[in-house]
C-alpha positions in Angstrom: 20.8 11.1 -6.8 17.2 10.0 -5.9 15.8 13.0 -7.8 17.8 12.1 -10.9 16.6 8.5 -10.7 13.0 9.6 -10.2 13.1 12.0 -13.2 14.7 9.3 -15.4 11.9 6.8 -14.4 9.2 9.4 -15.1 10.7 10.1 -18.5 10.9 6.4 -19.3 7.3 6.0 -18.2 6.1 8.8 -20.4 8.2 7.6 -23.3 6.6 4.2 -23.3 3.1 5.6 -22.7 2.9 4.0 -19.3 2.5 7.0 -17.0 -1.2 7.3 -17.4 -1.7 3.6 -16.8 0.4 3.7 -13.6 -1.4 6.9 -12.4 -4.7 5.2 -13.1 -3.7 2.1 -11.1 -2.5 4.3 -8.2 -5.7 6.4 -8.1 -8.0 3.3 -8.3 -6.0 1.7 -5.5 -6.2 4.8 -3.4 -10.0 4.7 -3.8 -10.2 1.1 -2.7 -10.7 -0.6 -6.1 -10.4 -4.3 -6.6 -8.2 -5.3 -9.5 -8.5 -7.9 -12.2 -7.1 -8.2 -15.7 -3.6 -7.1 -14.5 -2.0 -9.8 -16.6 -2.9 -7.8 -19.8 -1.1 -4.8 -18.4 1.9 -6.9 -17.3 2.4 -8.3 -20.8 1.6 -5.0 -22.6 4.2 -4.0 -25.1 4.9 -0.6 -23.4 5.3 -2.2 -20.0 7.8 -4.8 -21.3 9.8 -2.2 -23.2 9.7 0.1 -20.1 11.0 -2.9 -17.9 13.9 -3.4 -20.3 14.8 0.3 -20.2 14.6 0.4 -16.4 16.7 -2.7 -16.0 19.2 -1.5 -18.5 19.7 1.7 -16.4 20.6 -0.5 -13.4 24.3 -1.2 -13.1 23.5 -4.7 -11.8 22.2 -5.6 -15.3 25.8 -6.3 -16.4 26.0 -9.0 -13.8 25.6 -12.6 -15.1 23.0 -14.9 -13.7 23.2 -18.7 -13.7 22.6 -18.7 -17.5 25.7 -16.5 -18.1 23.6 -13.7 -19.8 23.5 -10.0 -19.2 21.5 -7.0 -20.5 23.7 -7.0 -23.6 22.2 -10.3 -24.6 18.7 -8.9 -24.3 19.8 -5.7 -26.1 20.9 -7.8 -29.0 17.3 -9.0 -29.6 14.7 -7.0 -31.5 11.9 -5.4 -29.5 9.5 -7.9 -31.0 11.6 -10.8 -29.9 12.0 -9.5 -26.3 8.2 -9.0 -26.1 7.6 -12.5 -27.4 10.2 -14.0 -25.0 8.6 -12.3 -22.0 5.0 -13.2 -23.0 6.1 -16.8 -23.8 7.9 -17.2 -20.4 5.0 -15.7 -18.5 2.5 -18.2 -19.9 3.8 -20.8 -17.4 6.4 -18.8 -15.5 9.0 -20.8 -13.5 12.0 -18.7 -12.4 15.4 -20.1 -13.3 17.9 -20.9 -10.6 19.5 -17.9 -8.8 23.3 -17.4 -8.5 24.3 -16.9 -4.9 27.2 -14.6 -4.0 28.5 -13.4 -0.6 28.8 -9.6 -0.2 31.3 -8.4 2.4 29.9 -6.2 5.2 31.9 -3.5 7.0 32.0 -5.6 10.2 33.9 -8.4 8.4 30.9 -10.7 8.0 29.2 -11.4 4.7 25.6 -11.3 3.5 24.1 -13.5 0.9 22.9 -12.0 -2.4 20.8 -13.9 -5.0 21.3 -12.9 -8.6 18.5 -13.9 -10.9 19.0 -14.4 -14.6 18.5 -11.3 -16.7 15.3 -12.7 -18.3 13.9 -13.3 -14.8 14.8 -9.8 -13.8 13.0 -8.5 -16.9 9.9 -10.5 -16.1 10.0 -9.5 -12.4 10.4 -5.9 -13.4 7.3 -6.2 -15.7 5.3 -7.4 -12.7 6.7 -4.9 -10.3 5.8 -1.9 -12.5 2.2 -2.9 -12.5 1.9 -3.9 -8.8 4.0 -1.1 -7.4 1.5 1.8 -7.9 -1.3 -0.4 -6.5 0.7 -1.1 -3.4 2.2 2.4 -3.0 -1.3 3.8 -2.7 -1.8 1.6 0.4 1.5 2.2 2.2 1.8 4.7 5.1 3.3 7.9 4.0 6.1 7.7 6.6 7.3 4.2 5.6 10.6 4.5 3.9 12.0 1.0 3.4 12.6 -0.2 -0.1 10.2 2.2 -1.8 10.5 4.3 -4.9 11.6 7.9 -4.4 12.4 7.3 -0.7 15.7 6.9 1.0 17.5 6.8 4.3 17.9 10.5 4.0 14.1 10.9 4.0 13.9 8.7 7.1 16.6 10.7 8.9 14.9 14.0 8.0 11.6 12.6 9.5 13.5 11.5 12.6 15.0 15.0 13.1 11.6 16.6 12.5 10.1 14.3 15.2 12.9 15.1 17.6 12.6 18.8 17.2 8.9 19.3 16.9 7.5 16.4 19.0 10.3 16.0 21.6 10.5 12.3 20.7 14.0 11.0 21.5 14.0 7.2 21.2 14.7 5.2 18.1 13.9 1.5 18.0 16.0 -0.7 15.6 14.7 -4.2 15.1 16.5 -6.9 13.2 13.8 -9.3 12.1 16.2 -12.1 11.2 17.7 -12.1 14.8 14.4 -11.5 16.5 13.2 -14.3 18.8 10.2 -14.5 21.1 10.6 -15.8 24.6 7.6 -17.5 26.2 
C-alpha cells in the first residue's frame, strides 16, 4: 500500500512539474541552506493543483467540514478559480473552525479528531508540500512517525534488525499526553 501511495504521489509531482522543485528544496536543506521566498512556491499554480490532486486522492476529502463542503465542491470549480481562491485566502490566512468528532478506539474509549474545511485542507496541503522536503532532509533516517513513505512496518523491521544484529531487547513506549514529571 505504501509503495502504491508513493508511486502515485511521484506521478502527481511529475505531472504538475513539481518534482524538480521539491528535489531542489530537499537538496538545499540537506546542504544547510537558509530559505526565503517560499511563499511564491506555496502559491505557485503547479503546487496548488498538486495539492488539489493529493487531497482528492484522500478518502477523507469526502468528509464535510464546518462549512458543509467536500472535495466535490472544489472539483466543481475551474482550475483558475481554485488557484485564485487559494491565493486570495493565503493573503491573510485565518483557518475556519474545525469540526470535532470522536473516533472509537479498540479499548472502548474515544479519541478526538478535528476535521478542517476542505479549503483549509487544500491550503494546508499547499504549505505542507513545500515545507515537507525541507524538513525531511533534517530528520533522522530512523524516525518513522508521521513521515512520507514510512510506516509501522518499517519501524517493526528496524526493531527486528536491532534485536537480531545488535542484541537489543528493550522497547520503550512513551505516551506524551500521559507523561508527567515528578519533582
